[in-house]
DSSP file (Angstrom, degrees, kcal/mol; ACC not computed):
  #  RESIDUE AA STRUCTURE BP1 BP2  ACC     N-H-->O    O-->H-N    N-H-->O    O-->H-N    TCO  KAPPA ALPHA  PHI   PSI    X-CA   Y-CA   Z-CA
    1    1 A X              0   0    0      0, 0.0     2,-0.1     0, 0.0     0, 0.0   0.000 360.0 360.0 360.0 138.5    0.0    0.0    0.0
    2    2 A X        -     0   0    0      1,-0.1     2,-0.3     0, 0.0     0, 0.0  -0.422 360.0-118.3 -74.4 148.3    1.3    3.5   -0.9
    3    3 A X        -     0   0    0     -2,-0.1     2,-0.4     1,-0.0    -1,-0.1  -0.613  25.8-122.1 -84.9 149.3    2.1    5.9    1.9
    4    4 A X        -     0   0    0     -2,-0.3     2,-0.4     2,-0.0    -1,-0.0  -0.752  24.5-163.6 -92.1 134.9    0.3    9.1    2.0
    5    5 A X        -     0   0    0     -2,-0.4     2,-0.6     2,-0.0     0, 0.0  -0.880  21.4-119.4-113.5 149.7    2.2   12.4    1.8
    6    6 A X        +     0   0    0     -2,-0.4    -2,-0.0     1,-0.1     0, 0.0  -0.798  27.8 177.1 -92.9 123.5    0.8   15.8    2.8
    7    7 A X    >   -     0   0    0     -2,-0.6     3,-1.5     1,-0.3     2,-0.3   0.418  23.6-152.7-103.8  -0.9    0.9   18.2   -0.1
    8    8 A X  G >  S+     0   0    0      1,-0.3     3,-1.1     2,-0.1    -1,-0.3  -0.489  75.7   2.9  67.3-124.9   -0.8   21.2    1.7
    9    9 A X  G >  S+     0   0    0     -2,-0.3     3,-0.9     1,-0.3    -1,-0.3   0.606 121.5  73.1 -74.2 -11.6   -2.6   23.4   -0.7
   10   10 A X  G X   +     0   0    0     -3,-1.5     3,-1.5     1,-0.2     4,-0.3   0.382  66.1  94.2 -87.3   8.0   -1.9   21.2   -3.7
   11   11 A X  G X   +     0   0    0     -3,-1.1     3,-1.7     1,-0.3    -1,-0.2   0.761  69.7  75.6 -62.2 -24.2   -4.3   18.6   -2.6
   12   12 A X  G <  S+     0   0    0     -3,-0.9    -1,-0.3     1,-0.3    -2,-0.1   0.690  85.9  62.1 -63.9 -18.7   -6.8   20.3   -4.8
   13   13 A X  G X  S-     0   0    0     -3,-1.5     3,-1.6     1,-0.2    -1,-0.3   0.621  87.1-166.4 -83.4 -13.2   -5.1   18.8   -7.9
   14   14 A X  T <   -     0   0    0     -3,-1.7    -1,-0.2    -4,-0.3    -2,-0.0  -0.378  62.3 -17.9  65.2-138.0   -5.9   15.3   -6.7
   15   15 A X  T 3  S+     0   0    0     -2,-0.1     3,-0.4     2,-0.1    -1,-0.2   0.448 110.5 109.3 -83.8   1.7   -4.0   12.5   -8.6
   16   16 A X  S <  S+     0   0    0     -3,-1.6     2,-0.2     1,-0.2    -3,-0.1  -0.387  71.4  15.3 -79.8 156.9   -3.0   14.8  -11.5
   17   17 A X  S    S-     0   0    0     -2,-0.1     4,-0.4     4,-0.1    -1,-0.2   0.079 103.5 -98.9  74.8 -17.9    0.5   16.2  -12.3
   18   18 A X     >  -     0   0    0     -3,-0.4     4,-1.6    -2,-0.2     5,-0.1   0.003  34.5 -78.8  94.5 161.0    2.6   13.9  -10.2
   19   19 A X  H  > S+     0   0    0      2,-0.2     4,-2.3     1,-0.2     5,-0.2   0.911 120.7  48.5 -66.4 -49.2    4.3   14.1   -6.8
   20   20 A X  H  > S+     0   0    0      1,-0.2     4,-2.4     2,-0.2     5,-0.2   0.899 111.1  50.1 -64.0 -43.1    7.4   16.1   -7.6
   21   21 A X  H  > S+     0   0    0     -4,-0.4     4,-2.6     1,-0.2    -1,-0.2   0.923 112.2  47.8 -63.4 -43.3    5.5   18.8   -9.5
   22   22 A X  H  X S+     0   0    0     -4,-1.6     4,-2.3     1,-0.2    -1,-0.2   0.880 110.9  50.8 -67.5 -35.2    3.1   19.2   -6.7
   23   23 A X  H  X S+     0   0    0     -4,-2.3     4,-2.0     2,-0.2    -2,-0.2   0.916 112.6  46.3 -65.6 -41.7    5.8   19.4   -4.1
   24   24 A X  H  X S+     0   0    0     -4,-2.4     4,-2.2     2,-0.2    -2,-0.2   0.930 115.0  46.7 -65.1 -45.8    7.7   22.1   -6.0
   25   25 A X  H  X S+     0   0    0     -4,-2.6     4,-2.4    -5,-0.2    -2,-0.2   0.872 110.4  53.0 -64.6 -36.9    4.5   24.0   -6.6
   26   26 A X  H  X S+     0   0    0     -4,-2.3     4,-2.1     2,-0.2    -1,-0.2   0.869 109.1  49.6 -65.0 -38.7    3.5   23.7   -2.9
   27   27 A X  H  X S+     0   0    0     -4,-2.0     4,-2.2     2,-0.2    -2,-0.2   0.924 112.6  46.6 -66.1 -43.6    6.9   25.1   -1.8
   28   28 A X  H  X S+     0   0    0     -4,-2.2     4,-2.4     1,-0.2    -2,-0.2   0.912 113.0  49.7 -64.3 -42.6    6.6   28.1   -4.2
   29   29 A X  H  X S+     0   0    0     -4,-2.4     4,-1.6     2,-0.2    -1,-0.2   0.879 110.1  50.7 -64.7 -38.4    3.0   28.8   -3.1
   30   30 A X  H  X S+     0   0    0     -4,-2.1     4,-0.8     1,-0.2    -1,-0.2   0.932 112.3  45.6 -66.0 -44.3    4.0   28.6    0.5
   31   31 A X  H >< S+     0   0    0     -4,-2.2     3,-0.5     1,-0.2    -2,-0.2   0.871 110.1  56.7 -67.0 -35.8    6.9   31.1    0.1
   32   32 A X  H 3< S+     0   0    0     -4,-2.4    16,-0.4     1,-0.2    -1,-0.2   0.872 108.8  45.2 -61.9 -38.2    4.7   33.4   -2.0
   33   33 A X  H 3< S+     0   0    0     -4,-1.6    -1,-0.2    -5,-0.1    -2,-0.2   0.578  95.2  92.5 -88.5  -8.5    2.1   33.7    0.7
   34   34 A X  S << S-     0   0    0     -4,-0.8     2,-0.2    -3,-0.5    14,-0.2  -0.471  83.6-104.7 -80.2 156.7    4.5   34.3    3.6
   35   35 A X        -     0   0    0     -2,-0.1     2,-0.2     9,-0.1    12,-0.2  -0.574  36.9-153.0 -76.8 144.4    5.5   37.8    4.7
   36   36 A X  B     -A   46   0A   0     10,-2.0    10,-2.3    -2,-0.2     9,-0.3  -0.713  24.5 -90.0-116.4 167.9    9.0   38.9    3.8
   37   37 A X        -     0   0    0      7,-0.2     2,-0.3    -2,-0.2     7,-0.3  -0.599  38.0-126.6 -81.5 133.6   11.4   41.3    5.4
   38   38 A X     >  -     0   0    0      5,-3.1     4,-1.3    -2,-0.3    -1,-0.1  -0.625   8.5-145.7 -76.6 132.1   11.2   44.9    4.1
   39   39 A X  T  4 S+     0   0    0     -2,-0.3    -1,-0.1     2,-0.1    -2,-0.0   0.714  95.6  44.8 -73.4 -17.7   14.6   46.2    2.9
   40   40 A X  T  4 S+     0   0    0      3,-0.1    -1,-0.1     1,-0.1    -3,-0.0   0.925 129.2  17.3 -91.2 -51.9   13.8   49.7    4.1
   41   41 A X  T  4 S-     0   0    0      2,-0.1    -2,-0.1     0, 0.0     3,-0.1   0.484  92.2-131.5-103.1  -3.5   12.3   49.3    7.6
   42   42 A X     <  +     0   0    0     -4,-1.3     2,-0.3     1,-0.2    -3,-0.1   0.695  61.0 131.9  61.2  24.1   13.5   45.7    8.3
   43   43 A X        -     0   0    0     -7,-0.0    -5,-3.1    -5,-0.0     2,-1.5  -0.724  67.9-117.3 -99.1 156.4   10.1   44.5    9.5
   44   44 A X  S    S+     0   0    0     -2,-0.3    -7,-0.2    -7,-0.3    -9,-0.1  -0.522  82.1 108.1 -92.4  69.7    8.5   41.3    8.2
   45   45 A X        +     0   0    0     -2,-1.5    12,-1.4    -9,-0.3     2,-0.3   0.268  35.2 125.3-126.4   8.0    5.5   43.1    6.6
   46   46 A X  E     -AB  36  56A   0    -10,-2.3   -10,-2.0    -3,-0.4     2,-0.3  -0.581  35.8-178.7 -73.6 127.1    6.2   42.8    2.9
   47   47 A X  E     - B   0  55A   0      8,-2.7     8,-2.4    -2,-0.3     2,-0.5  -0.939  30.5-110.5-125.9 150.5    3.3   41.2    1.0
   48   48 A X  E     + B   0  54A   0    -16,-0.4     6,-0.2    -2,-0.3     3,-0.1  -0.689  29.0 178.3 -81.7 123.5    2.9   40.4   -2.7
   49   49 A X  E     -     0   0A   0      4,-2.7     2,-0.3    -2,-0.5    -1,-0.2   0.860  68.7 -24.9 -89.5 -44.4    0.4   42.5   -4.4
   50   50 A X  E >  S- B   0  53A   0      3,-1.3     3,-1.7    17,-0.0     2,-0.5  -0.860 100.5 -42.5-153.6-177.0    0.8   41.0   -7.9
   51   51 A X  T 3  S-     0   0    0      1,-0.3    16,-0.2    -2,-0.3    17,-0.1  -0.433 129.8  -6.9 -62.7 109.3    3.5   39.2   -9.9
   52   52 A X  T 3  S+     0   0    0     15,-0.7    13,-2.1    -2,-0.5     2,-0.5   0.412 109.3 109.6  86.7  -0.3    6.7   41.0   -9.1
   53   53 A X  E <   -BC  50  64A   0     -3,-1.7    -4,-2.7    11,-0.2    -3,-1.3  -0.950  43.9-178.2-114.5 122.0    5.1   43.9   -7.1
   54   54 A X  E     -BC  48  63A   0      9,-3.0     9,-2.5    -2,-0.5     2,-0.4  -0.892   6.5-167.2-121.0 147.6    5.7   44.0   -3.3
   55   55 A X  E     -BC  47  62A   0     -8,-2.4    -8,-2.7    -2,-0.3     2,-0.5  -0.995  16.7-136.9-138.3 140.2    4.4   46.4   -0.7
   56   56 A X  E  >  -B   46   0A   0      5,-2.3     4,-0.9    -2,-0.4   -10,-0.2  -0.843   6.6-155.5 -96.7 130.7    5.3   47.0    2.9
   57   57 A X  T  4 S+     0   0    0    -12,-1.4    -1,-0.1    -2,-0.5   -11,-0.1   0.665  90.9  47.8 -78.6 -17.7    2.3   47.4    5.3
   58   58 A X  T  4 S+     0   0    0      1,-0.1    -1,-0.1     3,-0.1   -12,-0.0   0.931 125.4  20.7 -87.1 -53.8    4.4   49.4    7.8
   59   59 A X  T  4 S-     0   0    0      2,-0.1    -2,-0.2     0, 0.0    -1,-0.1   0.382  95.1-128.5-100.9   3.0    6.3   52.0    5.7
   60   60 A X     <  +     0   0    0     -4,-0.9     2,-0.4     1,-0.2    -3,-0.1   0.791  53.1 153.4  58.8  33.2    4.0   51.9    2.6
   61   61 A X        -     0   0    0     -5,-0.1    -5,-2.3     2,-0.0     2,-0.4  -0.742  29.7-157.6 -89.7 140.7    6.9   51.4    0.2
   62   62 A X  E     +C   55   0A   0     -2,-0.4     2,-0.3    -7,-0.2    -7,-0.2  -0.955  19.8 167.0-115.5 140.8    6.2   49.6   -3.1
   63   63 A X  E     -C   54   0A   0     -9,-2.5    -9,-3.0    -2,-0.4     2,-0.3  -0.973  34.6-113.5-149.2 159.3    9.0   47.9   -5.0
   64   64 A X  E     +C   53   0A   0     -2,-0.3     2,-0.2   -11,-0.2   -11,-0.2  -0.730  48.4 138.5 -93.3 146.7    9.6   45.5   -7.8
   65   65 A X        -     0   0    0    -13,-2.1     5,-0.2    -2,-0.3    -1,-0.0  -0.723  52.3 -26.5-156.6-153.6   11.1   42.1   -7.0
   66   66 A X        -     0   0    0      3,-0.5   -14,-0.5    -2,-0.2    -1,-0.2  -0.259  57.3-115.7 -70.1 163.8   10.8   38.5   -7.9
   67   67 A X  S    S+     0   0    0    -16,-0.2   -15,-0.7   -15,-0.1   -14,-0.2   0.888 108.3  11.2 -68.3 -39.6    7.6   37.0   -9.2
   68   68 A X  S    S+     0   0    0      1,-0.3     2,-0.3   -17,-0.1    -1,-0.1   0.728 134.9  21.1-114.1 -31.4    7.1   34.7   -6.2
   69   69 A X  S    S-     0   0    0    -36,-0.1    -3,-0.5   -33,-0.0    -1,-0.3  -0.976  85.7 -99.3-135.2 151.3    9.6   35.7   -3.6
   70   70 A X        -     0   0    0     -2,-0.3     2,-0.3    -5,-0.2   -33,-0.1  -0.549  51.7-106.7 -67.6 130.3   11.6   38.9   -3.0
   71   71 A X     >  -     0   0    0     -2,-0.3     4,-1.4     1,-0.2     3,-0.2  -0.416  23.4-154.2 -65.9 123.6   15.0   38.3   -4.5
   72   72 A X  H  > S+     0   0    0     -2,-0.3     4,-2.2     1,-0.2     5,-0.2   0.842  91.9  59.6 -64.8 -35.4   17.5   37.9   -1.7
   73   73 A X  H  > S+     0   0    0      1,-0.2     4,-1.9     2,-0.2    -1,-0.2   0.877 103.9  50.3 -65.1 -38.3   20.3   39.1   -3.9
   74   74 A X  H  > S+     0   0    0     -3,-0.2     4,-1.5     1,-0.2    -1,-0.2   0.900 112.3  46.3 -68.0 -39.3   18.7   42.5   -4.4
   75   75 A X  H  X S+     0   0    0     -4,-1.4     4,-1.5     1,-0.2    -2,-0.2   0.862 112.3  50.5 -72.9 -33.9   18.1   43.0   -0.7
   76   76 A X  H  X S+     0   0    0     -4,-2.2     4,-1.5     1,-0.2    -1,-0.2   0.862 107.9  53.2 -68.6 -34.8   21.6   41.9    0.2
   77   77 A X  H  X S+     0   0    0     -4,-1.9     4,-0.7     1,-0.2    -1,-0.2   0.863 108.8  50.3 -68.3 -35.8   23.1   44.3   -2.4
   78   78 A X  H >< S+     0   0    0     -4,-1.5     3,-0.5     1,-0.2    -1,-0.2   0.856 107.3  54.4 -68.2 -36.3   21.1   47.2   -0.8
   79   79 A X  H 3< S+     0   0    0     -4,-1.5    -1,-0.2     1,-0.2    -2,-0.2   0.857 103.7  55.3 -65.5 -36.5   22.4   46.3    2.6
   80   80 A X  H 3<        0   0    0     -4,-1.5    -1,-0.2     1,-0.3    -2,-0.2   0.698 360.0 360.0 -73.5 -19.1   26.1   46.5    1.5
   81   81 A X    <<        0   0    0     -4,-0.7    -1,-0.3    -3,-0.5    -2,-0.1   0.480 360.0 360.0 -77.0 360.0   25.7   50.1    0.2
Protein backbone atom coordinates (compact mmCIF):
# COMPACT_ATOMS: atom_id res chain seq x y z
CA UNK A 1 0.00 0.00 0.00
CA UNK A 2 1.31 3.46 -0.89
CA UNK A 3 2.15 5.90 1.86
CA UNK A 4 0.26 9.15 2.01
CA UNK A 5 2.18 12.40 1.82
CA UNK A 6 0.84 15.79 2.80
CA UNK A 7 0.84 18.23 -0.08
CA UNK A 8 -0.76 21.18 1.71
CA UNK A 9 -2.60 23.42 -0.69
CA UNK A 10 -1.86 21.20 -3.70
CA UNK A 11 -4.34 18.56 -2.56
CA UNK A 12 -6.84 20.32 -4.81
CA UNK A 13 -5.10 18.79 -7.85
CA UNK A 14 -5.90 15.24 -6.73
CA UNK A 15 -4.01 12.50 -8.59
CA UNK A 16 -3.03 14.79 -11.49
CA UNK A 17 0.45 16.18 -12.32
CA UNK A 18 2.61 13.88 -10.15
CA UNK A 19 4.29 14.06 -6.78
CA UNK A 20 7.40 16.10 -7.63
CA UNK A 21 5.54 18.79 -9.52
CA UNK A 22 3.05 19.20 -6.68
CA UNK A 23 5.82 19.36 -4.07
CA UNK A 24 7.67 22.08 -6.02
CA UNK A 25 4.48 24.04 -6.61
CA UNK A 26 3.50 23.73 -2.94
CA UNK A 27 6.90 25.08 -1.84
CA UNK A 28 6.63 28.07 -4.19
CA UNK A 29 3.06 28.78 -3.13
CA UNK A 30 3.98 28.63 0.56
CA UNK A 31 6.88 31.07 0.11
CA UNK A 32 4.72 33.38 -2.00
CA UNK A 33 2.07 33.72 0.70
CA UNK A 34 4.46 34.32 3.62
CA UNK A 35 5.46 37.80 4.75
CA UNK A 36 8.96 38.87 3.80
CA UNK A 37 11.42 41.32 5.33
CA UNK A 38 11.23 44.90 4.09
CA UNK A 39 14.62 46.20 2.89
CA UNK A 40 13.85 49.72 4.13
CA UNK A 41 12.33 49.31 7.63
CA UNK A 42 13.55 45.71 8.31
CA UNK A 43 10.11 44.50 9.46
CA UNK A 44 8.52 41.31 8.19
CA UNK A 45 5.55 43.11 6.64
CA UNK A 46 6.22 42.81 2.88
CA UNK A 47 3.33 41.20 1.01
CA UNK A 48 2.93 40.35 -2.65
CA UNK A 49 0.39 42.53 -4.44
CA UNK A 50 0.81 41.07 -7.92
CA UNK A 51 3.45 39.21 -9.89
CA UNK A 52 6.70 41.02 -9.10
CA UNK A 53 5.11 43.87 -7.09
CA UNK A 54 5.69 43.95 -3.33
CA UNK A 55 4.37 46.35 -0.71
CA UNK A 56 5.33 46.95 2.93
CA UNK A 57 2.36 47.41 5.25
CA UNK A 58 4.42 49.39 7.79
CA UNK A 59 6.31 51.98 5.72
CA UNK A 60 4.02 51.88 2.62
CA UNK A 61 6.90 51.36 0.18
CA UNK A 62 6.17 49.59 -3.09
CA UNK A 63 8.95 47.87 -4.99
CA UNK A 64 9.59 45.46 -7.80
CA UNK A 65 11.11 42.09 -7.02
CA UNK A 66 10.86 38.46 -7.93
CA UNK A 67 7.59 37.02 -9.16
CA UNK A 68 7.05 34.67 -6.21
CA UNK A 69 9.62 35.70 -3.59
CA UNK A 70 11.56 38.90 -3.00
CA UNK A 71 14.97 38.33 -4.48
CA UNK A 72 17.45 37.88 -1.67
CA UNK A 73 20.33 39.07 -3.87
CA UNK A 74 18.70 42.46 -4.43
CA UNK A 75 18.10 43.02 -0.71
CA UNK A 76 21.65 41.95 0.19
CA UNK A 77 23.11 44.34 -2.40
CA UNK A 78 21.14 47.22 -0.86
CA UNK A 79 22.42 46.32 2.62
CA UNK A 80 26.05 46.50 1.55
CA UNK A 81 25.72 50.07 0.19
